[in-house]
N, C-alpha and C positions, 0 to 999 in steps of 0.2 A: 504494500500500500504506500502510495506517495503521501508525504506530509506537507502541510502548509505551516511554516513557522511564522508566528506573529511576534515580532521582536520589539520590546520596549526600548527604543533607541537611547534615550538619555540614561536609563538604568544600566544598559550595557556599557555605555561610555564610561560611567563612573566605576564599573566593575573591571575595566581593563587594567592590567598590571601597571601600565604606564599611560597616564592621561594624555591624549593627543594635545599638542601645543596649538596656540592660536585662539581666535575667537570661536564662538559657538558654530558658526558656519564651517570653519576649518575643522573643528572637531567632528561635526556630523559627516563631512566629506571624508575624513580619515577613517571613521567607523565604516562607512559604506565601501571604501576602498579595501579595508581589511576583510570585510565580508566577501567581496568579490574575489580577492586573492586566496584567502584561506578556506573559504566555503565550509564553515563549521556546520552548516545545514545540509551538506552533501549536494545531491542532485535535486533536492526538494525545492518547492517554491518558498520564497521568503518575502515578507513585508516588514519593513522597518517603520515604526510609528513614533512620531515626535509630537509632544504637546504643543498646541498653538491655540490657546484659549480665546485669543482675540482675532485669530486668523480666519481666512475664508475657506480653509480646507483645500489644500493643494495635494494633488497626487501626481507623481512622475515616476519614470522608470530610469534606473541606472543599470544598464545592462539587463540582466534578468532579475534584478531586485526591484520590487515596488517600494517607493518611499511615500509615506503619508504624513502630512501635517494636519492634525485634527482641526476642526472648526468648532469653537465654543464648547469643547469638552476635553477632558484629559485623555492621554493615551490609554490609561487604565480603562476608562469607560468605553473608549472606541474598541479596544481589544476584547473586552468583556462582551460587548454587543455583537462583535463578529463571531465569537465563539458560540454565543447563544443562537445566532441566526444561521449558522453553518448547516448545510444539508447533511454533512457527515462530520460532526464535531470530533469524532475519534481521530480524524486526520489532522486536527489542529494541534499545534505545539506552541504553547505560550512560553516565551523566554523573558524572564525577569527575576530579580531578587525580591521584588515587592510582594509581600504577603497579601496586600489588598487585591492585586490582580488574581492571585490564586483563589481568593474568596469569591471574586466576581465570576470566575469560570467553574467554580465548584459545582458539581452535579450536571455539567453539560456533556461530559464524556471527553472533553478536551484534555490533552496532556500538558504537563508543566515541566519545565527544566529551569534550574537557576541560571542566572547570567554567568556565574562563576563556572559551572559545569559546561555550559555552552562554549565559553571562551577556551576551556581546556579540551574541547571536542570530545566530550564523554556522552554520546547519545544513548548509551545503555542505561543512563540514569533517568530516562523519561519515565514519568509515572503519572497515572491519572490524578488530576488535581483534587478530586474528591477523596481519594484514598490516602493521600499524604497527610498525616496528622500535623496540625499546627501546634507548636509548643512555644507559646509566648511566655516568657519568664515574668513572674510577678516581682516587680521591683520593690525595694524597701519602702518607697513612697506609697505605693498602693497598699502594702501591708499595714503601714501606719494609718492610712485612711480607712481601711476596711475592718481592721481588727481592733 
């Protein structure tokens, strides 16, 4: 089965071992160039999504990679909506370290991989978003408030 990777662009940029230099346009370009050269998504389809809350929602292609700038919504919301609307959500792979996105796609059948594993090209770590338990640590601040 071919997969369609929905990549949280800014999240992956922050997860890169070395942050690309320059302004945000240069950083986005560096990420897309790395994706084209290293192809951590293999021969599968890939869409890189960037937040653009005030934007008009641009879509473009860079080689075989689709690049989306959201319009009036976060990348998380856009990715979640795509996973829920997919004809075959089991073919969707969401790439992000953001637990919020994992929550948005939970129960859709979409798979999730951390940005860190994606960068290290460890596709065997794909797991259904619904089956991966979330372990949010209870901080001392919350303990003080709740107990």
